[in-house]
C-alpha positions as CSV (number, residue, x, y, z in Angstrom):
1,M,10.9,-152.5,94.9
2,V,14.4,-153.3,93.7
3,S,15.8,-154.1,90.2
4,G,19.5,-154.3,89.1
5,Q,21.1,-151.2,90.7
6,F,17.9,-149.2,91.4
7,A,15.5,-149.3,94.4
8,W,12.2,-147.4,94.7
9,D,8.9,-147.0,96.6
10,E,5.6,-147.2,94.9
11,D,2.3,-145.9,96.4
12,I,0.4,-148.4,94.1
13,P,1.7,-151.4,92.3
14,G,3.1,-150.6,88.8
15,A,3.2,-146.9,89.7
16,E,4.0,-144.5,86.9
17,L,3.8,-147.3,84.2
18,V,0.7,-145.6,83.1
19,P,1.0,-141.8,82.9
20,G,-0.7,-140.2,85.8
21,K,-1.2,-143.5,87.6
22,G,0.7,-143.6,90.9
23,K,4.0,-142.2,92.1
24,A,7.3,-144.0,92.2
25,T,10.0,-142.5,94.7
26,P,13.8,-143.4,94.2
27,K,15.3,-144.9,97.3
28,P,18.8,-145.5,96.4
29,D,19.9,-145.8,100.1
30,L,17.8,-148.9,100.4
31,L,19.3,-150.7,97.5
32,N,21.7,-153.0,99.6
33,E,19.1,-153.8,102.2
34,R,16.5,-154.8,99.4
35,L,19.0,-156.9,97.5
36,I,20.0,-158.9,100.6
37,R,16.3,-159.4,101.3
38,L,15.7,-160.7,97.8
39,W,19.0,-162.9,97.4
40,S,18.1,-164.5,100.8
41,S,14.5,-165.2,100.3
42,P,13.3,-168.7,99.2
43,Q,12.8,-167.5,95.6
44,G,16.2,-165.7,95.6
45,A,18.6,-168.5,97.2
46,P,18.5,-170.8,94.1
47,K,19.4,-167.8,91.9
48,A,22.3,-166.8,94.4
49,A,23.7,-170.3,94.2
50,A,23.5,-170.5,90.4
51,A,25.1,-166.9,90.3
52,A,27.9,-168.2,92.6
53,G,28.8,-171.0,90.1
54,A,32.0,-172.8,91.1
55,N,32.4,-170.6,94.3
56,A,29.3,-172.0,95.7
57,K,30.3,-174.4,98.7
58,V,28.2,-176.6,101.1
59,T,29.7,-176.9,104.6
60,M,28.7,-178.5,107.9
61,E,27.9,-176.3,111.0
62,G,26.8,-177.8,114.0
63,G,26.3,-181.4,112.5
64,K,24.0,-179.8,109.8
65,R,24.6,-178.8,106.1
66,S,24.6,-175.2,105.5
């Protein structure tokens, strides 16, 4: 799991949202990896492009847009 500047593992979905249900373990060393996976996913790509704003660029590479 990842949100903002925090990463963690859960033994069940929604761990610790209800007291006594599941365990959430902080994983700060995995933050960058999980953010990269999120932003490069099909769901994250449009959000990354919108966040880039005027810095977003379309280029040609090998005769294809990228």
